[in-house]
Every structure is written in C-alpha cells, then in structure tokens.
C-alpha positions in Angstrom: 19.9 7.1 -0.8 18.4 4.0 -2.4 15.2 2.8 -0.9 14.3 6.1 0.9 11.4 8.4 0.0 12.7 11.9 -0.6 11.1 15.3 -1.1 11.2 16.5 -4.7 9.3 19.8 -4.3 9.0 22.4 -1.6 7.0 21.7 1.6 3.6 23.2 1.8 2.5 24.2 5.2 -1.2 24.1 6.0 -3.0 24.8 9.2 -6.2 22.7 9.6 -8.3 22.7 12.7 -5.5 24.3 14.7 -2.9 21.7 13.7 0.1 22.6 11.6 1.0 19.8 9.2 3.8 19.6 6.6 2.5 18.5 3.2 5.3 17.1 1.0 5.1 16.0 -2.6 7.2 12.8 -2.6 9.1 10.6 -4.9 7.7 7.1 -4.2 9.9 4.1 -4.4 11.1 1.0 -2.6 8.9 -1.3 -0.5 5.8 0.2 0.9 3.9 -1.9 3.5 0.0 -1.9 3.4 -0.4 -2.5 7.1 -3.0 -4.8 8.5 -5.6 -3.4 11.0 -5.4 -5.6 14.1 -8.7 -6.3 16.0 -9.4 -7.7 19.4 -12.9 -8.5 20.6 -14.3 -6.5 17.7 -12.3 -3.3 18.4 -9.2 -1.9 16.8 -6.3 -3.3 18.9 -4.1 -0.3 19.6 -1.5 -2.3 21.5 -0.9 -4.5 18.5 -0.7 -1.4 16.3 2.1 -0.2 18.5 3.8 -3.6 18.1 3.4 -3.5 14.3 5.0 -0.1 14.1 7.9 -1.2 16.3 8.5 -4.2 14.1 8.5 -2.5 10.7 9.6 1.1 11.2 13.4 0.4 10.9 13.3 -2.5 8.4 14.1 -0.3 5.4 10.6 0.0 4.1 9.8 3.4 2.6 6.3 4.0 3.9 3.1 2.4 5.1 -0.5 2.4 3.8 -3.2 2.4 6.3 -6.8 1.3 5.7 -6.1 -0.3 2.4 -7.5 -3.6 1.3 -5.0 -5.4 3.5 -6.1 -3.1 6.3 -9.8 -4.2 5.8 -10.9 -0.8 4.7 -14.5 -1.8 3.8 -15.3 -2.7 7.4 -13.7 0.3 9.1 -15.8 3.2 10.3 -14.6 6.8 9.8 -13.8 7.1 13.5 -11.7 3.9 13.3 -9.8 5.2 10.3 -9.0 8.3 12.2 -7.9 6.3 15.3 -5.6 4.1 13.2 -4.0 7.1 11.4 -3.5 9.1 14.6 -2.0 6.1 16.4 0.4 5.0 13.7 1.4 8.5 12.8 2.1 9.2 16.5 4.2 6.1 16.8 6.2 6.8 13.7 6.7 10.5 14.5 7.7 11.3 11.0 10.1 8.3 10.5 8.1 7.1 7.5 5.5 8.5 5.1 2.0 7.5 5.9 -0.5 7.0 3.1 -4.2 6.5 3.6 -6.3 4.1 1.5 -9.4 5.6 0.1 -12.0 4.0 -2.2 -15.6 4.2 -3.3 -17.8 4.3 -6.3 -19.5 7.7 -5.7 -17.1 10.4 -6.9 -18.6 13.1 -4.7 -18.3 11.0 -1.6 -14.7 10.0 -2.3 -13.7 13.6 -3.0 -15.4 14.7 0.2 -13.6 11.9 2.1 -10.2 13.2 0.8 -11.0 16.7 1.8 -12.0 15.6 5.3 -8.9 13.4 5.7 -6.6 16.2 4.9 -6.8 17.3 8.5 -5.1 14.0 9.5 -1.3 13.4 9.7 -1.0 11.7 6.3 1.5 12.3 3.6 -0.8 11.1 0.8 -3.5 8.8 -0.4 -3.8 5.4 -2.2 -7.0 5.9 -4.2 -8.6 2.9 -5.8 -10.5 3.1 -9.1 -14.3 3.1 -8.6 -15.8 -0.4 -8.2 -19.0 -2.1 -9.4 -20.5 0.7 -11.6 -17.7 0.2 -14.3 -17.3 3.7 -15.6 -15.7 4.4 -19.0 -12.2 5.8 -19.4 -13.8 9.3 -19.5 -15.6 8.6 -16.2 -12.4 7.2 -14.6 -10.5 10.3 -15.7 -13.1 12.7 -14.3 -13.3 10.7 -11.0 -9.5 11.0 -10.4 -9.6 14.7 -11.5 -12.1 15.4 -8.8 -10.0 13.5 -6.2 -6.7 15.1 -7.1 -8.2 18.6 -6.9 -9.2 18.0 -3.2 -5.6 17.8 -1.9 -2.1 19.0 -2.4 -0.8 15.8 -0.9 0.6 12.9 -2.9 -2.0 10.7 -4.7 -1.1 7.1 -5.7 -3.7 5.7 -8.1 -4.7 2.1 -7.5 -5.6 0.1 -10.6 -7.0 -3.4 -9.7 -9.5 -4.5 -12.3 -10.2 -7.9 -10.8 -11.7 -6.2 -7.7 -13.2 -3.1 -9.3 -14.5 -4.5 -12.6 -12.8 -1.8 -14.7 -9.3 -1.3 -16.0 -7.6 2.1 -15.9 -5.8 2.2 -19.3 -2.2 3.5 -19.4 -3.1 6.4 -21.6 -5.8 7.6 -19.2 -3.4 7.3 -16.2 -0.6 9.1 -17.9 -2.8 11.9 -19.0 -4.1 12.2 -15.4 -0.5 12.5 -14.1 0.3 15.2 -16.7 -2.7 17.3 -15.4 -2.0 16.9 -11.7 1.5 17.2 -10.3 0.4 15.5 -7.0 -0.5 12.3 -8.9 2.9 10.8 -8.2 2.5 7.0 -8.5 0.4 4.0 -9.3 -0.1 0.7 -7.6 -0.3 -1.5 -10.6 -2.4 -4.6 -10.1 -3.7 -4.7 -13.7 -3.0 -8.4 -13.9 -1.8 -7.8 -17.5 2.0 -8.1 -17.8 2.0 -6.5 -21.2 0.2 -3.4 -19.8 2.5 -3.3 -16.8 5.6 -3.5 -19.0 4.3 -0.7 -21.3 3.5 1.5 -18.3 7.0 1.1 -16.9 8.6 1.8 -20.3 6.4 4.8 -21.2 5.5 6.3 -17.9 8.2 5.7 -15.3 9.9 9.1 -15.9 6.7 10.8 -14.8 5.1 8.3 -12.5 6.3 5.9 -9.9 5.1 2.5 -11.0 4.7 0.3 -7.9 3.5 -3.2 -8.4 0.7 -4.5 -6.3 1.2 -8.0 -7.5 3.6 -9.4 -4.9 4.8 -12.3 -7.1 5.8 -9.7 -9.8 8.0 -7.6 -7.5 11.3 -8.7 -8.8 10.2 -8.4 -12.4 8.8 -5.0 -11.9 11.9 -3.5 -10.4 14.2 -5.4 -12.8 12.3 -3.8 -15.7 12.6 -0.3 -14.3 9.6 0.0 -12.0 9.9 2.0 -8.8 9.1 -0.9 -6.3 6.1 -2.4 -4.8 3.2 -2.0 -2.3 3.4 -5.5 -0.9 1.2 -7.2 1.7 3.7 -10.1 1.8 6.4 -7.8 3.0 5.0 -8.2 6.5 7.0 -11.4 6.4 10.8 -10.9 6.3 10.5 -7.2 5.2 14.3 -6.8 5.3 14.6 -9.5 2.6 12.2 -7.6 0.3 14.1 -4.4 0.9 17.4 -6.3 0.0 15.9 -7.4 -3.3 15.0 -3.8 -4.1 18.3 -2.3 -3.1 20.4 -5.0 -4.8 18.5 -4.4 -8.1 18.7 -0.7 -7.7 22.5 -1.0 -7.2 23.0 -3.4 -10.1 23.6 -6.5 -8.0 21.2 -8.6 -10.0 22.5 -12.0 -9.1 22.3 -11.2 -5.4 18.8 -9.9 -5.8 17.7 -13.0 -7.7 19.2 -15.3 -5.0 17.3 -13.4 -2.3 14.1 -13.4 -4.4 14.3 -17.1 -5.0 14.2 -17.6 -1.3 11.1 -15.4 -0.9 9.0 -16.1 -3.9 8.0 -19.8 -3.2 5.9 -19.0 -0.1 4.3 -15.8 -1.3 1.3 -17.6 -2.9 0.4 -19.1 0.4 -0.5 -15.7 1.8 -3.2 -15.4 -0.9 -4.6 -18.9 -0.7 -7.5 -17.5 1.3 -8.7 -13.9 1.1 -6.2 -11.3 2.1 -5.4 -10.5 5.0 -6.6 -13.8 6.6 -3.4 -15.8 6.0 -1.2 -12.9 6.8 -3.0 -12.2 10.1 -2.7 -15.9 11.0 1.1 -15.7 10.6 1.4 -12.4 12.4 -0.6 -13.8 15.4 1.6 -17.0 15.3 4.7 -14.8 15.6 3.2 -12.7 18.4 3.4 -9.5 16.4 -0.4 -9.0 16.8 -2.5 -10.4 19.6 -5.2 -12.0 17.5 -5.8 -13.2 13.9 -9.3 -11.7 14.1 -10.8 -10.4 10.9 -14.2 -8.8 10.5 -17.0 -10.4 8.5 -17.5 -11.1 5.7 -13.9 -12.4 6.0 -14.1 -15.8 7.8 -11.3 -17.1 10.1 -8.5 -19.1 8.5 -9.3 -22.7 7.8 -7.5 -25.5 9.8 -5.7 -26.4 6.6 -4.4 -22.9 6.1 -3.3 -22.6 9.7 -1.3 -25.8 9.3 0.3 -24.6 6.1 1.2 -21.3 7.7 2.9 -23.0 10.6 4.8 -25.4 8.3 5.8 -23.3 5.3 6.1 -19.7 6.3 9.4 -18.6 8.0 9.5 -17.5 11.6 10.0 -13.8 12.2 13.6 -13.2 13.2 12.6 -10.3 15.4 10.4 -12.5 17.6 
C-alpha cells in the first residue's frame, strides 16, 4: 500500500539483555516525522510525549525519528534518549517504525553508541555525517562502514553539509549502500538541487532518497524520490501524506493543489532555529504543554510568536 513501510527481507530475531526484539530491514518511503522532544521544567515531558504519539500515529506518516536535530539531540543525555525511545515505542506498540538519531565526530564513539542502542526497541538509525573535523570522502566512507557493521537494523544516512561542514558525495554514498545491505536510505539535505536530482536518478533503485529540505518535498517525490523526513509535517501531517500519496498514484494536479496550500507557511517554521518555532506552534495548539527548549536554543521571540499565531493553521485535531 502506498505510504506504508513494508518489510523487504526476512525478520531477524535477536535477544538482548533478556528482551526479544524483531529487527526488520525496511523499505523506507512516505512522510517520516522527526519528533520534537518536549520538556517541562527542565525534564523530558512524558505526558506530552504521549499526546504527540496520540496525535500523529494514525495520520498516515510512515515512521518517526527520535532524538534527531528536531528532537534536540545535542542536549539529551544517554538516559533521556533511552527514556524517550522506551516511552514512544511503548505508546506506538509496533504501529510505526521508530528510528533513532545518532551523530558525532568520533567514529569509535558513534559505533559504540549504535551497538549500545541496539538493545532498545528501534527499527533503525538516522546517522548524520561527522561534523566539525571535515573528513575526506575516504574518511566519511570508513566512518559509515564502521557504523553499519555495528547493527543489522536499517541505517538511513543523513547528509547535511551546512551543519556538518562536509558533503557526502553521491558516489561515496552509493558505494556505501552497495557494501552494506542495511544502508537503506538517505536523508538528503545537501542543499544542492543538482546533486539531489542526480542522486534520485542514479540511486533510487538501490536507496530510498528522502528529502530533509521541507520546501523541496513536492519536487523530490515528483522527480522519483521516496518521500521526506520533515519537521514541518508536525503541522497538518495528513496534508503532507496526501501530497505524497497523490503523487505516488499519479494525481499530480491534486498533489500540486495540496502542496500550494502547505508550502507558503513552511519557511516560517525555520525563521528561528529548529525546533523553536515548531514547539511554539505545538504549545499554542495544546499538543505539548510547553514550548520549552534547552540552551543554547533561546525561547521564541515575540515577533515569531505573533507570526506563528497569525500565519500557521490551527491543528484540526485540537
């Protein structure tokens, strides 16, 4: 069925620390939501996590990413990551795949993190390219080799040069996917439309190309990409799913009409650092109890709050 994540290989059963988990290599497509991490008085807000899952689980999205950039991963402790995963996975109870964001610029540490997270109830990982130390293509290749060898679960590579300082070239990425069957997708935030188009054209048979640039979602899917990992899909997720399904089913005019209603307000969600505007909207709608972010992210400015109230649509479920 269009828009659903389906198994393409046999299940692998593993017992870790007395817990039996099913590890499934997945075909990645559709709209995946990188979930915010709600805070209240400095702590992870489990009640709001429950409300987030209740809001999004039946919207047609095809998975969630926890502890990604939108989930404020740099300010989460290891114990908080585990709490978020266990809480969300428990609430979903297998209804959607759960991917865990993992990043770092020390290959040994990232590989060790992946190995330790394999005891959690996650279906796979969204792994960002190393940041700051700007490795060569050979270094990037070796980094992801080390990561992919640590798990049998799905690995989605995250290429976002404007945050990491280094671009993962298409040839490097596709060679990586050829070597590791569990490297199943890429969150493409290269910022280079030519590179993205070439990746879809040359690599989409082997690799799910998911845009991470929300404003390029329509273009990505229309050109043959697999979908998007989209922070903005917190707002009217059913409409984003409709765009994807209409395009997948050949209803381009319907998809374009829906997209033209969504796309004008997407930039507002990135006028201040993500997820500050998004949390402001979620709190306004009552989906989370507080817009609280952790430093160094500052609270939303009065101007942004006014724009959010004026320009962003109300959530139909609240």
